[in-house]
N, C-alpha and C positions, 0 to 999 in steps of 0.2 A: 373808139368803136371799130374803125377801120383796121386798126392794127391786130385787134383780137379776131377779126374776120380772116386776115391774112395768116395768121398763125393757125387758125382752124383749118383753112385750106392747105397749108403746109403739112400739117398733121394728117389730113385725109389722104394727101398725095403720098406721104411717107408709108401709111398704112396700106394703101393701094399697091405701092411698089412692093412692100414686104409680103402682101398676100399673093401677088403674082409671083415672087420668088419661091414662096412655099408651095404653090401649086406646080410650078415648073419643077422643082426638086421631087415633089411627090410623083409626078408623071415620070421622071427620070428613074426614080427608085422602082416604081412599077415596071417600067420597061427592063431594067436590069433583073428584076425578079423573074420576068417571063423568059429572058434569055437564060438565066440559071436553070429554070424549070425545064426548058427545052434540052439544055445540056444533060441534066440528070436523067431525063426520060430517055433520051438516045443512049446514055451509058447503061441504063438499066435494061434496055431492050437488046443491046449488044451482049451484055452479061447473061441475059436469059436465053439468047440464041446459042451462045458459047456453051452454056450448061446443058441445054437440050441436045446439041450435037454430041457432046461428051457422053450423055446418058444413052443416046441412041447408038453410039459406037461402043459403050461398054454397059449393057443392060444389067449384068450381074451386080456391078458396083452400085448403080441406081437402086436396085432392089434392096441391095444390103444397107445402103444409107437410109432409104425409107423405112426399113425394118428397125434399124438402130434409133431413128428418129422417133418412131412410133412407141418403142419400148421405153425411151427416155420420157417421152411426154405422158406415157402411162404411169410410170413411176412418180413423175412430178405431180400429176393429178391425184394419184393415190395418196401421196403424203399430204397434199393440200386438204384433201376431204377427210382424212383421218382425224385432223385437229378439231 
């Protein structure tokens, strides 16, 4: 009886250690994801600022790109709705 009790305690201890390891790893993964999210957000902000500066310096190119994008979107929508 005593032997089965100690085996049970060992299993509980092992399970608790594994649970703690999983929780620690999960926290580490969440922390890494938060860091990556911050990096990506900062990179997107930089790219947006760069694009905005470019369009402000070259408005005719920005208008032309918007026009071409609109025409392309219109053609795609037209072909999708024709079917």
